[in-house]
C-alpha positions as CSV (number, residue, x, y, z in Angstrom):
1,X,81.6,-84.8,11.3
2,X,84.6,-85.0,13.6
3,X,85.0,-88.2,15.3
4,X,82.8,-88.4,18.7
5,X,81.0,-85.2,17.8
6,X,77.4,-85.5,17.9
7,X,74.9,-85.0,15.0
8,X,73.7,-81.2,14.0
9,X,69.9,-81.3,15.1
10,X,68.0,-80.6,12.4
11,X,66.7,-77.2,11.4
12,X,62.8,-76.8,12.2
13,X,62.0,-75.4,8.4
14,X,62.8,-79.0,7.2
15,X,59.8,-80.1,8.7
16,X,57.8,-77.6,7.4
17,X,55.9,-78.8,3.8
18,X,52.5,-77.2,4.3
19,X,52.4,-73.1,3.5
20,X,49.0,-71.4,4.7
21,X,48.9,-67.5,3.5
22,X,46.2,-65.1,2.6
23,X,44.0,-66.0,-0.8
24,X,42.1,-66.1,-3.2
25,X,44.8,-66.8,-6.1
26,X,46.9,-64.2,-6.9
27,X,47.8,-62.4,-3.5
28,X,51.6,-61.7,-2.9
29,X,51.6,-63.6,-0.2
30,X,50.5,-66.9,-2.3
31,X,53.9,-65.6,-5.2
32,X,55.7,-66.0,-2.0
33,X,54.7,-69.1,-0.5
34,X,55.9,-70.7,-4.1
35,X,59.1,-69.2,-4.0
36,X,59.7,-70.1,-0.6
37,X,59.1,-73.8,-1.2
38,X,60.9,-73.0,-4.6
39,X,63.9,-71.9,-3.1
40,X,63.1,-74.8,-0.6
41,X,63.3,-77.5,-3.6
42,X,59.9,-78.3,-2.4
43,X,58.1,-77.1,-5.4
44,X,56.7,-80.4,-6.3
45,X,56.3,-81.9,-3.0
46,X,55.2,-78.7,-0.8
47,X,51.7,-77.6,-0.8
48,X,50.3,-74.0,-0.8
49,X,47.0,-73.3,1.0
50,X,44.4,-70.4,0.8
51,X,42.5,-69.0,3.7
52,X,40.3,-65.9,3.8
53,X,42.4,-64.0,6.3
54,X,45.4,-64.4,7.8
55,X,43.8,-64.8,11.7
56,X,41.8,-68.0,9.9
57,X,44.9,-69.6,8.6
58,X,46.1,-70.4,12.0
59,X,42.7,-71.5,13.3
60,X,42.7,-75.4,13.3
61,X,46.4,-75.9,11.8
62,X,48.0,-79.4,12.8
63,X,50.8,-78.4,15.0
64,X,53.3,-81.4,14.4
65,X,56.0,-78.6,12.6
66,X,55.1,-79.7,8.9
67,X,52.6,-76.0,8.8
68,X,53.5,-72.8,8.6
69,X,52.2,-69.2,8.4
70,X,53.8,-66.9,5.2
71,X,53.0,-63.6,6.5
72,X,54.2,-60.2,5.2
73,X,56.2,-57.4,7.3
74,X,54.1,-55.2,6.5
75,X,50.6,-56.7,7.1
76,X,48.9,-54.4,10.0
77,X,48.2,-57.1,13.0
78,X,51.6,-58.9,12.4
79,X,52.3,-58.1,15.3
80,X,48.7,-59.5,17.2
81,X,49.8,-62.7,15.3
82,X,53.1,-62.8,16.8
83,X,52.4,-62.3,20.1
84,X,49.3,-63.8,20.3
85,X,50.1,-67.4,19.4
86,X,53.8,-66.9,20.6
87,X,53.2,-70.4,22.5
88,X,52.0,-72.4,18.7
89,X,53.6,-70.5,15.7
90,X,57.3,-69.3,16.2
91,X,58.6,-67.2,12.8
92,X,61.2,-69.3,11.9
93,X,62.0,-67.0,7.8
94,X,62.1,-64.2,6.4
95,X,63.1,-63.4,2.9
96,X,63.3,-60.4,1.0
97,X,61.0,-60.7,-2.5
98,X,59.6,-57.6,-4.9
99,X,56.0,-58.2,-5.0
100,X,53.9,-58.5,-8.0
101,X,53.1,-55.2,-10.0
102,X,51.0,-53.0,-7.9
103,X,48.3,-51.5,-9.4
104,X,45.3,-49.0,-9.6
105,X,42.7,-50.7,-11.6
106,X,38.7,-50.6,-12.9
107,X,36.1,-52.0,-14.3
108,X,34.1,-51.4,-17.4
109,X,31.3,-50.3,-15.5
110,X,33.4,-47.6,-13.2
111,X,32.6,-43.5,-13.7
112,X,36.0,-41.9,-15.9
113,X,36.9,-40.8,-11.6
114,X,36.3,-43.4,-9.3
115,X,35.1,-42.2,-6.0
116,X,35.3,-45.6,-4.0
117,X,38.3,-47.8,-4.1
118,X,38.4,-51.7,-2.6
119,X,41.8,-52.7,-0.5
120,X,43.8,-54.7,2.1
121,X,45.0,-52.3,4.5
122,X,48.1,-52.6,4.0
123,X,48.5,-50.7,0.9
124,X,45.7,-48.5,1.7
125,X,47.9,-45.6,1.3
126,X,48.5,-46.1,-2.4
127,X,44.6,-45.0,-2.5
128,X,43.7,-41.1,-4.8
129,X,43.5,-38.9,-1.6
130,X,39.9,-37.7,-3.6
131,X,38.3,-42.1,-3.3
132,X,36.2,-43.5,-0.2
133,X,38.8,-46.5,1.0
134,X,36.7,-49.6,1.4
135,X,38.3,-52.6,2.9
136,X,38.8,-56.0,1.6
137,X,40.8,-58.8,2.6
138,X,43.6,-59.1,0.4
139,X,44.8,-57.1,-2.9
140,X,43.0,-60.2,-4.3
141,X,40.2,-59.6,-2.4
142,X,39.6,-56.2,-3.3
143,X,39.8,-57.2,-7.9
144,X,36.6,-59.6,-7.2
145,X,35.4,-56.7,-5.2
146,X,35.8,-54.2,-7.6
147,X,34.9,-56.7,-10.9
148,X,31.6,-57.5,-8.7
149,X,31.0,-53.9,-8.7
150,X,31.1,-52.9,-5.0
151,X,34.0,-50.3,-5.7
152,X,34.8,-48.1,-8.9
153,X,38.3,-49.0,-8.6
154,X,41.5,-51.3,-6.7
155,X,44.6,-51.6,-5.5
156,X,45.3,-54.7,-6.1
157,X,48.5,-57.0,-8.1
158,X,48.3,-56.6,-11.9
159,X,48.0,-60.7,-11.7
160,X,44.7,-60.3,-10.5
161,X,43.3,-57.6,-12.1
162,X,43.8,-59.3,-15.3
163,X,42.2,-62.5,-13.4
164,X,39.3,-60.3,-13.0
165,X,38.9,-58.3,-16.7
166,X,40.1,-55.0,-15.1
167,X,41.9,-51.9,-16.9
168,X,44.6,-50.9,-14.7
169,X,44.7,-47.2,-14.8
170,X,48.5,-46.6,-13.0
171,X,51.0,-48.7,-11.6
172,X,53.0,-48.2,-8.7
173,X,55.5,-51.0,-9.9
174,X,56.5,-54.1,-8.2
175,X,57.6,-53.6,-4.2
176,X,60.7,-55.3,-2.5
177,X,58.9,-56.5,0.6
178,X,60.0,-59.0,3.5
179,X,57.7,-61.8,4.1
180,X,58.2,-64.2,7.4
181,X,57.4,-67.3,7.8
182,X,55.8,-69.5,11.0
183,X,55.9,-72.6,11.6
184,X,53.0,-74.0,13.9
185,X,53.9,-76.5,16.7
186,X,52.5,-77.7,19.8
187,X,53.4,-75.5,22.9
188,X,56.5,-76.4,24.8
189,X,55.6,-78.0,28.2
């Protein structure tokens, strides 16, 4: 540092230790949160907490700067999360990462040609046109809904399909995806 120069202000990223994102286990957002921590050397000391929705993840988070929300650029309500929380939640990072392999999967009890498909709104365009989409809060929840018989099939990650004993009938492959990191801090006066 040149003599007399002020030290550089720490990056807002340096204070983040806990990431909150969409669960249950097996979501692309969980994988993205873990990769972000790993890239920053925090794989062993950082924490990922899973929530039923990104909106519920923001409720009650400490506004200390140590917590952040990991979202996805194709999340249908990302604009609402960003603009509805401008005072306490700031986008501080983004990165490109492939999703888990996205698949259409069925349970053992599914009919030969599924009629209903559980899906999160983001990948709903992958639902076959002859099927009725059934909304799920996440790709991993779609797999749970399918395994529990609430839908004949699901659009999910291969990780969630395997975890719930589903049979993959079609793979869409991994999808290059932009993930966003939103730091939660006290509102500026």
